VORO-226339 format. One line per field, with one value per residue (C-alpha): residue number from 0; residue in one letter; chain; z, y, x. Coordinates in steps of 0.02 Angstrom, whole numbers, plus 50000, padded with zeros to 5 digits. Each point is the difference from the previous one (the first is absolute). Layout:
N
nr = (NUM | ...)
rest = (A | ...)
kette = (A | ...)
zz = (Z | ...)
yy = (Y | ...)
xx = (X | ...)
REM end
This chain:
323
nr = (0 | 1 | 2 | 3 | 4 | 5 | 6 | 7 | 8 | 9 | 10 | 11 | 12 | 13 | 14 | 15 | 16 | 17 | 18 | 19 | 20 | 21 | 22 | 23 | 24 | 25 | 26 | 27 | 28 | 29 | 30 | 31 | 32 | 33 | 34 | 35 | 36 | 37 | 38 | 39 | 40 | 41 | 42 | 43 | 44 | 45 | 46 | 47 | 48 | 49 | 50 | 51 | 52 | 53 | 54 | 55 | 56 | 57 | 58 | 59 | 60 | 61 | 62 | 63 | 64 | 65 | 66 | 67 | 68 | 69 | 70 | 71 | 72 | 73 | 74 | 75 | 76 | 77 | 78 | 79 | 80 | 81 | 82 | 83 | 84 | 85 | 86 | 87 | 88 | 89 | 90 | 91 | 92 | 93 | 94 | 95 | 96 | 97 | 98 | 99 | 100 | 101 | 102 | 103 | 104 | 105 | 106 | 107 | 108 | 109 | 110 | 111 | 112 | 113 | 114 | 115 | 116 | 117 | 118 | 119 | 120 | 121 | 122 | 123 | 124 | 125 | 126 | 127 | 128 | 129 | 130 | 131 | 132 | 133 | 134 | 135 | 136 | 137 | 138 | 139 | 140 | 141 | 142 | 143 | 144 | 145 | 146 | 147 | 148 | 149 | 150 | 151 | 152 | 153 | 154 | 155 | 156 | 157 | 158 | 159 | 160 | 161 | 162 | 163 | 164 | 165 | 166 | 167 | 168 | 169 | 170 | 171 | 172 | 173 | 174 | 175 | 176 | 177 | 178 | 179 | 180 | 181 | 182 | 183 | 184 | 185 | 186 | 187 | 188 | 189 | 190 | 191 | 192 | 193 | 194 | 195 | 196 | 197 | 198 | 199 | 200 | 201 | 202 | 203 | 204 | 205 | 206 | 207 | 208 | 209 | 210 | 211 | 212 | 213 | 214 | 215 | 216 | 217 | 218 | 219 | 220 | 221 | 222 | 223 | 224 | 225 | 226 | 227 | 228 | 229 | 230 | 231 | 232 | 233 | 234 | 235 | 236 | 237 | 238 | 239 | 240 | 241 | 242 | 243 | 244 | 245 | 246 | 247 | 248 | 249 | 250 | 251 | 252 | 253 | 254 | 255 | 256 | 257 | 258 | 259 | 260 | 261 | 262 | 263 | 264 | 265 | 266 | 267 | 268 | 269 | 270 | 271 | 272 | 273 | 274 | 275 | 276 | 277 | 278 | 279 | 280 | 281 | 282 | 283 | 284 | 285 | 286 | 287 | 288 | 289 | 290 | 291 | 292 | 293 | 294 | 295 | 296 | 297 | 298 | 299 | 300 | 301 | 302 | 303 | 304 | 305 | 306 | 307 | 308 | 309 | 310 | 311 | 312 | 313 | 314 | 315 | 316 | 317 | 318 | 319 | 320 | 321 | 322)
rest = (M | A | V | E | I | R | L | S | A | A | E | V | A | R | V | R | L | A | V | S | P | L | A | E | T | V | L | G | V | R | A | A | L | G | A | G | G | H | E | V | H | R | P | W | V | R | E | A | E | R | V | L | A | G | E | P | E | T | P | L | L | R | A | L | L | E | G | C | L | P | S | F | L | F | P | V | P | E | E | R | L | P | A | F | E | A | E | A | A | G | L | R | A | A | D | P | A | Y | V | A | A | E | C | A | A | A | L | G | A | A | R | A | A | R | L | P | R | P | E | L | L | L | E | R | V | S | E | A | L | T | R | C | H | D | R | L | V | A | P | H | W | G | R | M | R | A | V | L | E | A | D | L | G | R | R | A | L | A | L | L | D | G | G | V | E | G | L | F | A | Q | L | H | A | D | V | V | W | R | E | G | E | L | V | V | H | G | R | R | R | S | G | A | A | W | T | V | E | A | N | G | H | G | L | V | V | M | P | T | V | F | G | W | P | D | V | I | V | D | H | S | P | R | T | A | A | S | I | R | Y | P | A | P | G | V | G | H | L | W | E | A | P | R | P | T | P | A | G | L | T | A | V | L | G | R | T | R | A | T | L | L | T | A | L | A | E | P | Q | S | T | P | T | L | A | T | R | L | G | V | T | P | G | A | V | S | Q | H | L | T | A | L | R | N | A | G | L | V | T | T | H | R | T | G | R | T | A | V | H | L | R | T | R | T | G | T | A | L | V | A | E | P | H | S | S)
kette = (A | A | A | A | A | A | A | A | A | A | A | A | A | A | A | A | A | A | A | A | A | A | A | A | A | A | A | A | A | A | A | A | A | A | A | A | A | A | A | A | A | A | A | A | A | A | A | A | A | A | A | A | A | A | A | A | A | A | A | A | A | A | A | A | A | A | A | A | A | A | A | A | A | A | A | A | A | A | A | A | A | A | A | A | A | A | A | A | A | A | A | A | A | A | A | A | A | A | A | A | A | A | A | A | A | A | A | A | A | A | A | A | A | A | A | A | A | A | A | A | A | A | A | A | A | A | A | A | A | A | A | A | A | A | A | A | A | A | A | A | A | A | A | A | A | A | A | A | A | A | A | A | A | A | A | A | A | A | A | A | A | A | A | A | A | A | A | A | A | A | A | A | A | A | A | A | A | A | A | A | A | A | A | A | A | A | A | A | A | A | A | A | A | A | A | A | A | A | A | A | A | A | A | A | A | A | A | A | A | A | A | A | A | A | A | A | A | A | A | A | A | A | A | A | A | A | A | A | A | A | A | A | A | A | A | A | A | A | A | A | A | A | A | A | A | A | A | A | A | A | A | A | A | A | A | A | A | A | A | A | A | A | A | A | A | A | A | A | A | A | A | A | A | A | A | A | A | A | A | A | A | A | A | A | A | A | A | A | A | A | A | A | A | A | A | A | A | A | A | A | A | A | A | A | A | A | A | A | A | A | A | A | A | A | A | A | A | A | A | A | A | A | A)
zz = (50485 | 50074 | 50091 | 50136 | 50045 | 50169 | 50027 | 50156 | 49994 | 50022 | 49856 | 49886 | 50020 | 49941 | 49834 | 49869 | 49811 | 49920 | 49860 | 50011 | 49855 | 50089 | 50009 | 49810 | 49968 | 50105 | 49926 | 49821 | 50024 | 50067 | 49845 | 49891 | 50090 | 49956 | 50180 | 49997 | 49894 | 49861 | 49804 | 49990 | 50040 | 49871 | 49895 | 50150 | 50056 | 49833 | 50027 | 50181 | 49963 | 49896 | 50144 | 50130 | 49896 | 50022 | 50182 | 50111 | 50154 | 49896 | 50095 | 50167 | 49951 | 49929 | 50165 | 50095 | 49875 | 49940 | 50137 | 50152 | 50005 | 50150 | 50086 | 50021 | 49811 | 50019 | 50130 | 50027 | 49924 | 50126 | 49876 | 49856 | 49865 | 50061 | 49885 | 49955 | 50068 | 50173 | 49996 | 49947 | 50145 | 50122 | 49929 | 50031 | 50174 | 50044 | 50162 | 49957 | 50125 | 49922 | 49830 | 50057 | 50068 | 49850 | 49883 | 50112 | 50002 | 49817 | 49924 | 50135 | 50117 | 49878 | 49847 | 50115 | 50071 | 49828 | 49982 | 50046 | 50182 | 50022 | 49996 | 49834 | 49929 | 50032 | 49908 | 49853 | 49980 | 50017 | 49870 | 49885 | 50012 | 49972 | 49841 | 49946 | 50048 | 49894 | 49844 | 50006 | 50105 | 49995 | 49805 | 50023 | 50165 | 49930 | 49929 | 50149 | 50120 | 49898 | 50019 | 50179 | 50049 | 49897 | 50107 | 50162 | 49957 | 49969 | 50171 | 50093 | 49935 | 50053 | 50169 | 50009 | 49942 | 50089 | 50129 | 50020 | 49952 | 49837 | 49968 | 50001 | 49921 | 49827 | 50025 | 49945 | 49989 | 50126 | 50128 | 50130 | 50140 | 50158 | 50134 | 50057 | 49908 | 49822 | 49923 | 49836 | 49906 | 49911 | 49844 | 50117 | 50083 | 50115 | 50154 | 50170 | 50011 | 50034 | 50123 | 49987 | 50137 | 49960 | 50166 | 50026 | 49842 | 49890 | 49811 | 49846 | 49838 | 49839 | 49818 | 49901 | 49814 | 50005 | 50136 | 49883 | 50009 | 50176 | 50172 | 50106 | 50189 | 50115 | 50120 | 50128 | 50007 | 50118 | 49990 | 49905 | 49918 | 49817 | 49847 | 49818 | 49870 | 49810 | 49931 | 49848 | 49845 | 49994 | 49834 | 49914 | 50066 | 49868 | 49851 | 49850 | 49993 | 49853 | 49868 | 50017 | 49848 | 50003 | 49945 | 50145 | 50120 | 49939 | 50028 | 50162 | 50083 | 50025 | 50152 | 49930 | 49827 | 50078 | 50107 | 49848 | 49903 | 50143 | 50013 | 49846 | 50131 | 50169 | 50136 | 50187 | 50074 | 50093 | 49844 | 49901 | 50135 | 49986 | 49817 | 49990 | 50157 | 50088 | 50151 | 49998 | 50048 | 49852 | 49882 | 50074 | 49961 | 49822 | 49974 | 50057 | 49874 | 49864 | 50061 | 49999 | 49820 | 49950 | 49964 | 50149 | 50082 | 50183 | 50068 | 50188 | 50090 | 50188 | 50037 | 49832 | 49855 | 49825 | 49857 | 49810 | 49846 | 49917 | 49806 | 49994 | 50104 | 49887 | 49849 | 50069 | 50036 | 49832 | 49886 | 49853 | 49834 | 49868 | 49839)
yy = (49814 | 50122 | 50165 | 50057 | 50180 | 50021 | 50170 | 50063 | 50109 | 50153 | 49941 | 49970 | 50182 | 50044 | 49906 | 50125 | 50004 | 50058 | 49987 | 49980 | 50061 | 49920 | 49832 | 50012 | 50035 | 49848 | 49884 | 50066 | 49970 | 49823 | 49961 | 50067 | 49885 | 49849 | 49973 | 50040 | 50095 | 49935 | 49984 | 50149 | 50114 | 49931 | 50159 | 50104 | 49857 | 50005 | 50183 | 49973 | 49860 | 50116 | 50129 | 49876 | 49923 | 50167 | 50023 | 49990 | 49928 | 49870 | 49855 | 50077 | 50021 | 49823 | 49931 | 50088 | 49962 | 49828 | 49910 | 50057 | 50185 | 50096 | 50097 | 50161 | 50021 | 50033 | 50142 | 50026 | 50172 | 50126 | 50085 | 49943 | 50039 | 50049 | 50067 | 49874 | 50114 | 50002 | 49808 | 49986 | 50111 | 49895 | 49844 | 50082 | 50040 | 49818 | 49924 | 49907 | 49862 | 49969 | 50001 | 49866 | 49894 | 50010 | 49957 | 49845 | 49945 | 50021 | 49944 | 49881 | 50044 | 49941 | 50109 | 50148 | 49998 | 50035 | 50157 | 50176 | 50051 | 50070 | 50188 | 49979 | 49885 | 50128 | 50136 | 49893 | 49924 | 50164 | 50087 | 49849 | 50003 | 50187 | 49973 | 49865 | 50094 | 50154 | 49893 | 49866 | 50048 | 50193 | 50003 | 49891 | 50060 | 50101 | 49842 | 49893 | 50130 | 50010 | 49805 | 50005 | 50155 | 49933 | 49846 | 50096 | 50092 | 49826 | 49936 | 50162 | 49979 | 49813 | 50053 | 50139 | 49883 | 49842 | 50040 | 49886 | 49850 | 50087 | 50048 | 49828 | 49910 | 50032 | 50048 | 49840 | 49817 | 49956 | 50119 | 49948 | 50107 | 49906 | 50118 | 50089 | 49888 | 50018 | 49845 | 50002 | 49842 | 49986 | 49893 | 49860 | 49935 | 49883 | 50048 | 50078 | 50170 | 50154 | 50122 | 50191 | 50120 | 50182 | 50057 | 50129 | 50092 | 49939 | 49939 | 50084 | 49931 | 50043 | 49965 | 49952 | 49995 | 49894 | 49884 | 49929 | 49873 | 49958 | 50062 | 50061 | 49998 | 50080 | 49854 | 50106 | 50181 | 50125 | 50119 | 49960 | 49839 | 50005 | 49909 | 50035 | 49933 | 50007 | 50146 | 49960 | 50083 | 49967 | 49908 | 50168 | 50084 | 49946 | 50006 | 50109 | 50149 | 50003 | 50128 | 50165 | 50105 | 50150 | 50124 | 49942 | 50028 | 50172 | 50042 | 49908 | 49986 | 49840 | 49931 | 50030 | 49934 | 49845 | 49969 | 50016 | 49879 | 49870 | 50005 | 49891 | 49874 | 50029 | 50054 | 50046 | 50145 | 49907 | 49898 | 50165 | 50069 | 49853 | 50009 | 50185 | 50004 | 50140 | 50007 | 49942 | 50176 | 50074 | 49871 | 50048 | 50185 | 49963 | 49881 | 50134 | 50122 | 49864 | 49957 | 50176 | 50014 | 49845 | 49894 | 49876 | 49919 | 49921 | 49865 | 49967 | 49833 | 50024 | 50080 | 49953 | 50126 | 49934 | 50116 | 49979 | 50112 | 50068 | 49997 | 50176 | 49955 | 49852 | 50106 | 50118 | 49862 | 49925 | 50034 | 50117 | 49908 | 50071 | 50059)
xx = (49704 | 49877 | 50034 | 49876 | 49997 | 49911 | 49913 | 49915 | 49850 | 50107 | 50115 | 49854 | 49956 | 50177 | 49988 | 50052 | 50053 | 50167 | 50116 | 50190 | 50112 | 50149 | 49918 | 49957 | 50185 | 50058 | 49871 | 50038 | 50185 | 49965 | 49891 | 50144 | 50122 | 49890 | 49952 | 49821 | 49869 | 49898 | 50000 | 49882 | 50146 | 50113 | 50006 | 50058 | 50121 | 50091 | 50043 | 50042 | 50116 | 50104 | 50014 | 50040 | 50143 | 50086 | 49949 | 50154 | 49895 | 49902 | 50098 | 49950 | 49814 | 49999 | 50069 | 49864 | 49855 | 50025 | 49912 | 49896 | 49984 | 50078 | 49860 | 50112 | 49987 | 49814 | 49969 | 49812 | 49953 | 49946 | 49884 | 49886 | 50124 | 50169 | 50144 | 50130 | 50133 | 49921 | 49988 | 50177 | 50055 | 49903 | 50094 | 50164 | 49959 | 49944 | 50066 | 50163 | 49960 | 49834 | 50074 | 50124 | 49867 | 49885 | 50143 | 50044 | 49817 | 49968 | 50168 | 50073 | 50149 | 50133 | 49939 | 49962 | 50176 | 50069 | 49901 | 50079 | 49971 | 49826 | 50043 | 50093 | 49865 | 49862 | 50103 | 50037 | 49830 | 49908 | 50113 | 49985 | 49803 | 50001 | 50093 | 49883 | 49848 | 50057 | 50037 | 49872 | 49850 | 49985 | 49980 | 49849 | 49935 | 49856 | 49921 | 50045 | 49928 | 49842 | 49983 | 50034 | 49889 | 49853 | 50007 | 50018 | 49838 | 49916 | 50058 | 49956 | 49819 | 49999 | 50062 | 49866 | 49863 | 50043 | 50125 | 50158 | 49900 | 49952 | 50179 | 50068 | 49854 | 50062 | 50180 | 50080 | 49956 | 50135 | 49937 | 49867 | 49928 | 49939 | 49940 | 50161 | 50118 | 50065 | 50067 | 50104 | 50029 | 50160 | 50048 | 50063 | 49847 | 50089 | 50103 | 49959 | 49904 | 50105 | 49925 | 50024 | 49955 | 49958 | 50070 | 49866 | 50044 | 49863 | 50016 | 50048 | 49928 | 50102 | 49962 | 50160 | 50049 | 50156 | 49945 | 49861 | 49929 | 50054 | 49945 | 50148 | 49995 | 50132 | 50040 | 50085 | 49928 | 50075 | 49855 | 49835 | 49975 | 49990 | 49927 | 50038 | 49884 | 50001 | 49906 | 49879 | 50037 | 50185 | 49985 | 49965 | 50158 | 50115 | 49877 | 50046 | 49886 | 49877 | 50049 | 49903 | 49965 | 50114 | 49865 | 49889 | 50143 | 50025 | 49812 | 49957 | 50177 | 50094 | 49910 | 49823 | 50043 | 50082 | 49845 | 49889 | 50109 | 49996 | 49811 | 49966 | 49936 | 49929 | 50122 | 49982 | 50087 | 50128 | 50050 | 50015 | 50114 | 50107 | 50023 | 50032 | 50108 | 49901 | 49886 | 49820 | 49948 | 50085 | 49921 | 49830 | 50036 | 50047 | 49850 | 49882 | 50065 | 49981 | 49828 | 49941 | 50062 | 49895 | 50154 | 49989 | 49854 | 50002 | 49894 | 50005 | 49958 | 50004 | 50174 | 50079 | 50003 | 50025 | 50043 | 49988 | 50020 | 49847 | 49977 | 50064 | 50152 | 50034 | 49991 | 50128 | 50124 | 49983 | 50149 | 49943 | 49991 | 50116 | 49905)
REM end
């Protein structure tokens, strides 16, 4: 089944990029419940399963997340990177009539009728998602944010260089741009197309960690239309860090020592940011210091910079031999 998002010329001018901590929490819980996600998240899911086993609202979360996802759980961010607390407050303030209609549309009338009344549902769900965020997402948010922000940077450059067409050209294999119309192909290739109107509010494009590998479209937006696509680099999130010599950390500091250890093979700035859980800007600052010290070399091809240890840097990383 394909989803068509129709954009007027004015709405194309309102295409913007954002990240949603609330959406990452919702999709992460869904993955931990076995209703979505991918094997790449298995190390995180094992931890999340233990937490959800003791979460009192797990049955309610399961009822909401097992099938089609109600749109009220995914409010469109008003800024590029909102705080989770602000999004959770927005969720609690959602229109009860809208919540009831979304539950009926996503779950079916019979299942929706078994849910708490909308006002109580919003209170219980927002509190449960806050607990899940604090225990499951917040401890990893630095690394997750680095992945998402690195990709925002890439997409912003694509938008700057090639406009909306350039932005969507390499967003995802299932995403096609056709002069004012965005078509997203789902896993089910059969069935009638679903049309989404942006209602004059434009389109918000959001990278996601836990939505990987799917593209997720809000079928019934109340404000801006939205599309969530899998961010590259997710596979590095749950990798165990390479050991860093303790002596090197004492001399260079943890971040620079870790950077130098990671540069046994060529790495780009966004990739390093993902692995270290810091922003690309912070990585660039540390790399400049290492480069000025003769420990790292950088080669640039177009807009892409690739970094590698020098022989001096490699000698520093090498564990000293005992005599």
